Structures are given as C-alpha cells and as structure tokens.
KEFILO-97701 format. One line per 3 residues: their letters; for each residue x, y, z of N, C-alpha, C. Coordinates in steps of 0.2 Angstrom, whole numbers, plus 5000, padded with zeros to 4 digits. Example, Ala and Ser with C-alpha at 12.3 -4.5 7.8 and 13.67 -1.06 7.14 Angstrom:
BEGIN
as> 5066:4972:5039:5062:4978:5039:5066:4984:5039  5064:4989:5035:5068:4995:5036:5064:5000:5039
This chain:
BEGIN
gid> 5114:5905:5110:5119:5904:5114:5120:5897:5115  5125:5896:5120:5126:5889:5122:5122:5887:5128  5119:5881:5127:5115:5878:5133:5119:5875:5138
lva> 5121:5878:5143:5125:5874:5149:5120:5870:5153  5122:5865:5155:5118:5861:5160:5117:5865:5166  5111:5865:5169:5110:5869:5175:5116:5869:5180
ggk> 5118:5875:5182:5123:5875:5187:5130:5877:5183  5129:5879:5177:5135:5881:5173:5140:5876:5171  5146:5878:5170:5151:5873:5167:5154:5870:5173
skk> 5157:5864:5172:5160:5860:5177:5167:5863:5178  5168:5865:5184:5175:5868:5186:5180:5863:5188  5177:5857:5190:5182:5852:5192:5182:5847:5186
tkr> 5188:5846:5183:5188:5841:5178:5194:5837:5180  5194:5830:5179:5200:5826:5180:5201:5821:5174  5207:5819:5173:5208:5815:5168:5204:5808:5168
tap> 5202:5806:5162:5199:5800:5162:5203:5795:5158  5208:5797:5155:5213:5793:5151:5220:5796:5151  5225:5792:5151:5232:5795:5150:5233:5799:5144
ksd> 5237:5804:5144:5238:5808:5138:5243:5805:5134  5247:5800:5137:5253:5797:5134:5251:5792:5129  5255:5791:5124:5254:5786:5118:5257:5780:5120
diy> 5260:5779:5126:5263:5773:5127:5258:5767:5128  5260:5762:5123:5255:5756:5122:5255:5752:5129  5261:5752:5132:5261:5747:5138:5257:5751:5144
lkl> 5257:5757:5144:5253:5761:5149:5246:5760:5148  5244:5760:5142:5237:5759:5140:5235:5752:5141  5239:5747:5141:5237:5740:5143:5236:5740:5150
lvk> 5240:5743:5154:5240:5744:5161:5233:5747:5163  5231:5752:5160:5225:5756:5161:5219:5751:5160  5220:5747:5154:5214:5743:5153:5213:5737:5158
lyr> 5219:5735:5161:5219:5730:5166:5216:5733:5172  5218:5739:5174:5216:5742:5181:5209:5744:5180  5207:5746:5174:5199:5748:5173:5195:5742:5175
flv> 5197:5736:5172:5194:5730:5173:5194:5728:5181  5199:5729:5184:5200:5727:5191:5195:5732:5195  5195:5738:5193:5191:5743:5197:5184:5741:5196
rrt> 5182:5740:5190:5175:5738:5189:5173:5731:5192  5177:5726:5192:5175:5720:5195:5176:5719:5202  5181:5723:5205:5183:5721:5212:5180:5727:5217
gsk> 5179:5733:5214:5177:5738:5218:5182:5740:5223  5188:5739:5222:5193:5740:5228:5196:5747:5227  5196:5751:5233:5199:5758:5233:5206:5758:5230
fna> 5210:5753:5232:5217:5753:5230:5218:5753:5223  5214:5749:5219:5214:5749:5212:5212:5755:5209  5207:5758:5212:5204:5765:5209:5210:5770:5210
vil> 5214:5770:5215:5219:5775:5216:5225:5774:5211  5226:5767:5210:5232:5766:5205:5229:5768:5198  5223:5767:5197:5221:5769:5190:5221:5777:5189
krl> 5219:5780:5195:5219:5787:5194:5226:5790:5193  5231:5787:5197:5238:5789:5196:5241:5787:5190  5239:5782:5186:5241:5780:5180:5240:5785:5175
fms> 5234:5789:5176:5232:5794:5171:5236:5801:5172  5240:5801:5178:5243:5808:5180:5249:5810:5175  5250:5816:5175:5255:5819:5171:5262:5817:5174
kvn> 5267:5818:5171:5274:5817:5173:5276:5820:5180  5274:5827:5180:5275:5831:5186:5271:5828:5192  5266:5825:5191:5262:5822:5197:5264:5814:5198
kpp> 5269:5812:5194:5271:5805:5196:5279:5806:5197  5281:5809:5203:5288:5811:5204:5291:5804:5206  5298:5804:5204:5302:5798:5206:5303:5797:5214
lsl> 5304:5791:5216:5305:5790:5223:5312:5787:5223  5316:5790:5228:5323:5787:5228:5323:5781:5233  5328:5777:5232:5329:5771:5235:5329:5772:5243
srl> 5333:5778:5245:5333:5779:5252:5327:5781:5255  5322:5784:5252:5316:5786:5254:5311:5780:5255  5312:5775:5250:5309:5769:5249:5310:5765:5255
iqy> 5317:5764:5257:5319:5760:5263:5316:5763:5269  5316:5770:5270:5314:5773:5276:5306:5772:5277  5303:5773:5271:5295:5772:5272:5294:5764:5273
mkg> 5298:5760:5271:5296:5753:5272:5299:5750:5278  5302:5754:5282:5305:5751:5289:5300:5748:5293  5301:5742:5295:5296:5738:5299:5290:5735:5295
ked> 5290:5736:5288:5285:5733:5284:5288:5729:5278  5294:5725:5280:5298:5722:5275:5294:5716:5272  5288:5714:5275:5285:5708:5272:5279:5711:5267
kia> 5278:5717:5266:5273:5720:5262:5277:5722:5255  5272:5723:5250:5275:5725:5244:5274:5733:5243  5279:5736:5242:5279:5744:5241:5277:5745:5234
vvv> 5272:5750:5233:5269:5751:5226:5270:5758:5225  5274:5760:5219:5275:5767:5217:5273:5768:5210  5268:5772:5209:5266:5774:5202:5271:5779:5199
gtv> 5276:5777:5197:5282:5781:5195:5288:5778:5195  5294:5781:5195:5300:5778:5194:5304:5777:5201  5307:5772:5202:5311:5771:5208:5319:5772:5205
tdd> 5322:5777:5209:5329:5779:5207:5334:5776:5212  5340:5776:5210:5345:5773:5215:5347:5779:5219  5350:5778:5225:5353:5783:5229:5360:5780:5232
irv> 5365:5783:5229:5372:5781:5231:5373:5782:5238  5369:5786:5242:5371:5788:5249:5369:5782:5253  5365:5777:5251:5363:5771:5254:5368:5765:5253
yev> 5370:5763:5259:5375:5757:5259:5371:5750:5259  5367:5749:5264:5364:5743:5265:5356:5744:5262  5355:5739:5257:5348:5739:5255:5345:5733:5257
pal> 5339:5733:5261:5336:5727:5263:5332:5724:5258  5330:5717:5259:5327:5714:5254:5320:5716:5253  5318:5720:5248:5311:5723:5247:5308:5721:5241
kvt> 5301:5720:5242:5297:5719:5236:5294:5725:5233  5296:5728:5227:5294:5734:5225:5290:5733:5218  5285:5737:5218:5281:5737:5211:5282:5745:5209
alr> 5284:5746:5203:5284:5753:5200:5283:5753:5193  5282:5758:5190:5281:5759:5182:5288:5758:5179  5293:5760:5182:5300:5759:5180:5305:5760:5185
fte> 5311:5756:5184:5316:5757:5189:5322:5759:5185  5327:5763:5188:5333:5764:5185:5337:5758:5185  5342:5757:5180:5346:5751:5180:5349:5749:5187
tar> 5352:5755:5190:5356:5753:5196:5351:5752:5202  5346:5755:5202:5341:5754:5207:5338:5747:5207  5337:5744:5201:5334:5737:5200:5340:5732:5202
ari> 5346:5734:5200:5352:5729:5201:5353:5729:5209  5352:5734:5212:5353:5734:5220:5348:5731:5223  5342:5732:5221:5336:5729:5225:5336:5721:5224
eka> 5338:5719:5218:5338:5712:5216:5344:5709:5219  5350:5712:5220:5356:5710:5223:5355:5708:5230  5351:5713:5234:5349:5712:5241:5344:5706:5242
gge> 5342:5703:5237:5337:5698:5238:5330:5700:5237  5329:5706:5235:5322:5709:5234:5319:5707:5227  5314:5710:5226:5310:5709:5219:5308:5716:5216
clt> 5309:5716:5210:5306:5722:5206:5300:5719:5202  5294:5721:5204:5288:5719:5200:5285:5724:5196  5281:5722:5191:5278:5726:5187:5270:5726:5189
fdq> 5266:5731:5186:5260:5732:5189:5255:5726:5187  5257:5722:5181:5253:5717:5179:5254:5711:5184  5261:5710:5186:5262:5705:5191:5259:5706:5198
lal> 5259:5713:5199:5255:5715:5206:5248:5713:5205  5245:5714:5200:5238:5712:5199:5236:5705:5200  5241:5701:5198:5240:5694:5200:5242:5692:5207
rap> 5247:5695:5210:5248:5694:5217:5243:5697:5222  5242:5703:5221:5237:5706:5225:5232:5710:5222  5227:5706:5219:5222:5710:5215:5218:5715:5219
lgq> 5217:5714:5226:5214:5719:5229:5219:5724:5233  5225:5723:5232:5230:5727:5236:5231:5725:5243  5231:5718:5244:5232:5715:5250:5240:5716:5252
ntv> 5241:5718:5258:5248:5718:5260:5253:5722:5256  5250:5728:5254:5254:5733:5250:5254:5739:5253  5260:5743:5252:5260:5750:5254:5261:5755:5248
llr> 5256:5759:5248:5256:5763:5242:5260:5770:5243  5265:5771:5239:5270:5777:5241:5270:5781:5235  5272:5788:5237:5273:5793:5231:5280:5796:5232
gpk> 5282:5799:5227:5289:5803:5228:5287:5810:5230  5292:5814:5232:5291:5821:5234:5290:5825:5228  5283:5828:5228:5281:5832:5222:5285:5838:5221
nar> 5286:5841:5227:5289:5848:5227:5297:5848:5227  5300:5842:5226:5307:5842:5225:5310:5844:5219  5305:5846:5214:5307:5848:5207:5311:5855:5208
eav> 5315:5855:5203:5319:5862:5203:5315:5868:5202  5310:5867:5197:5306:5872:5196:5302:5875:5202  5300:5871:5207:5296:5873:5212:5300:5878:5216
khf> 5306:5878:5216:5310:5883:5220:5309:5890:5218  5307:5891:5212:5306:5898:5209:5299:5900:5209  5294:5896:5212:5287:5898:5213:5287:5903:5219
gpa> 5281:5907:5219:5280:5911:5224:5282:5918:5222  5281:5923:5227:5283:5930:5226:5290:5931:5225  5292:5936:5222:5299:5938:5220:5303:5938:5226
pgv> 5310:5937:5226:5314:5937:5232:5314:5945:5234  5314:5946:5241:5314:5953:5243:5307:5956:5244  5302:5953:5242:5295:5955:5243:5293:5953:5250
phs> 5289:5958:5253:5287:5956:5260:5284:5949:5260  5285:5945:5265:5282:5938:5266:5285:5933:5260  5290:5935:5257:5293:5930:5252:5297:5925:5255
C-alpha cells in the first residue's frame, strides 16, 4: 500500500507558486519571496500569498470603493493585489497613491489626472519594503455574477 506520514494525508494544502505562466508575475513572486525571507515582515508574506491566488480570489476593486476605504488615509499608499477599475459614478477623485497588479486605462488616467500615482509592486518594494504607511485592500469577492446562483434552489425552505 501507500505509506502515508503518520496522521494521514494533508487535508489543508495551499498554493506555493502561482499557476499562471505570466513572466512578470513570476518576477514579482521572486522579489517578494526574497523580501519575505530577508525582512520577515507580515505585510510581504500576505502580498506573496495573494500573488499566488486564482483570479476568483483576486477580485477587482472599483475606484469608488478605493476612495471610500482611503477616506482620512490620503497620505498612505493603497495596496491592491488585483485590478483597480474605473467607476463612472464618482465625480471627484482625490489624489491617491495606489499600488495594484493592473489598472484599467480610464482608472489610471483618472487617478493620475487628480494628481495621484499608480505604482507597480516593484516600485512599492523600493518605497515601502516593510509595508510602512500602506493600506492593504481587497475587492468584494462575492460580487461575482456566479455567486448569485449558489445555495439551495429558489423556493426551497430557508433559500
């Protein structure tokens, strides 16, 4: 038979590398692996963990939510491991410093027009190697269209 390590098989497994073949993502992983090893900072460990995540677990964050989350923290850098998207419902965009994996064209244009900055993760590593003065944000994971259809069928008790 199979010799399992005492205690049976590991029921909890997590990604140790991204599944994507994106070379730029792999370079970021290399950079943050180094930072985690050499700095021991919790912030870098969380970023690294999120870089490994699947697309579903890296939901986009809209400009409106970004502004809402950053109210009163204008001097800090917002960090999103995912995409920052534009929101046409917002008229005034404050000057924000934002780091993200990618920005939609309009979101980038609006942030920069307001006097803000759109940073990449390698620029963030130079500015805040330990995550000083940053705010780590995530998009709403359950805003996906598919999530609406989860759960028991309509009409079933407690549905």
